[in-house]
C-alpha angles and dihedrals in degrees: 000000000000120000119219121177089345090304123111113241120193117233116251131198093252137009131196133192109244117229106228133180120257116264090239091055091054091049092051093048092049091048091052093050092048091050092051089054092050098254121149109189110242121245116263121238133176096302110060145148136196126249108216138189119228088206090077101003089235133127121267105181142343114241133187115262115217127213138213091288091059090053091048092052091048092051091049092049092048091047090053092050090049091063088066101030097055091062094052109103112257095239088055090049086053089067089070090055090048093050091045091053089052092051093050089049089052093047099034095122093046095052092042090053090054091049091052093047095047104032099029096236120156112252095254092054092045091052088048090054092054088048087058089057090051091047094050089051089054091049091048093052090057091042091056088072095041106052089132134182124187142238118231130198112262121215089216123083113243095017134114122205117203142172116214133184122219134181113279106211135244113004117204116208124197111184136185132234098248097070102021095167109023101053091044089053094049087062104029102046094045091045092050092052089048088058099258129127126226142232109184126197107185128189112281087226090069107033097137093060090050092050090053093048092048091050091053091049089050091052093047091050092048093048091051098043093246123152114286094232095050090117126024126190121205122189100203139138126250094269094055090044088066086080087065091048095048103039115111087208091069103086096186130019114200111191129181120190145076127346088245090058091049093051088053097046104039098064092049093052091044091050089065091041090246127150124253133189110198129193105180139155128341128201094186125190142186123213112213113199130198091258095052123125095242094198090055091044092050093053093046094047096047095054094043093049102038104027113110085011089285092299100125122106085230095047113132112253101168138036115197105195130182115251090242093062106022096095095050091043090050091054092049092049092047091055093046095047093047091054097050112122107234125193146059106024091208091059118094113252098027114130102173121047129183132300111255096251149329093286091058090051092048091053091052092050091048093049092048091051091049092048093051090046088054091058100272122149119222107228100178142347129007097135130115121238122227107255098210099257097326105115094181095056112095117204114169136183110244107249137213121199121189107217128201090215142348102282129184094271090054089054089058124080113241111193096220140079095283117134125189119208116206130176131226137182106208136017095250089057091048092052091047091052090045094052097042095089126089094239126077112182115115136001141168143189127207110209143129091207112099092204092056091048093049092047091053095051094041125101092267093046128072113000094207131111091236118048116179133185121211095350131085128262097259133065107067119193126228108253100049119085110256123213147080148238138246113020090354084082107246097252126140125207139171116023143015110040095331087120089078090073088067096051139058122238121230124193110205131187117195120196109204094169133086092241132080108214116174124227121261089023094283113172115208098177 
């Protein structure tokens, strides 16, 4: 086994040197996109950090790193703005979402370019992510005129019983590198329309995208006459972000990231009786039945497993295939994986870009070693491509390992393009294998049997928050609530009635009579 940068790299049948852009070119392109979005990079003081691009593994800019005091100021400013914003009628608040959607439409290419440069996404996926922001703005505009309560029948004559929804307060958002714009928008745009204000702590791996998004929010608020401190961005490390977790002035903390992060955050928010909305890990699987269209299944699996270099929370990690079709499916997947174009995500034709950093690569290597040690057989991939003189850029070949059973390493989420293939003999066994992991985000079944599909989406089927039929595990649409169960955190964002997480419920009884009857027929003299 070859050793590269102290990491073992499995030999592959062929290896090419990837043509990559110069670091200076990336820096210039990022600077141009930031300028178009109205961002002036802040001056750097004593505390600083580097923004980097996984395309080359090189530094782009130095940026100032805030501390706990910066978070405290941002919370206080957002709390002050909330006092005004909560009294603005919801349809008027919707104008900010409408203007913001227009600005993201205008600057779609600029924000997508920053996402590609910072997160390593291919251009098509980056543009798709910005389209999600635009779509959530559209949804929020409609929602601003539909924040409904309900009227209930009162048992007392001359009384009306109602449920109302009011703004909650300051919403803290902690977001991850893999969707630096979309997941932020799912929370921020809905919360703003609900009458809340925002303090956003983005990943320090994608600060430029967050600066562009914040600048567009600032402009939308200014154009609509909204409070200046409606939305505050803080570039801080995890230690300083504890101020956001612990502050009683943060009514809701919405955090997207690893299960480890969630286990650290949730008890602290609960200790102050605060609310949290958690979107954590996903160990997503597809069940492939004997009746499945294998061509359709192959296409769905390949995108879900290798798209975004396997760095989506909804990326497919496991395929549970029936023993009648597993061999043919394995051959199809091997051919598809071996043909995937890997390299510069800004180059036309590339389908798999880089891993975010060295740590991501190390985790993939470790997981692959563990899987092979547990009796797995490497079917394809697993090697590292030569990054044309950039030792800190990590391009890997998406890998498939056929496993004899679901071992401990298979039960763990590995944030990389590493797919485990496991066999089963009947659907009950497949569902049991599927559900026997701690995570519960996304799932799918490939079948042409209506009974199998219905069984999988029934109460005793998949235990995930997202249950798909004849599509992969990734690629959620705006409109449906997004989130999962078990160690995924239980939160719901984006569509459906997810807006209720950002508001407080009030039950109100109005007596419009001259009498004072008590409920349940109580007589108090």
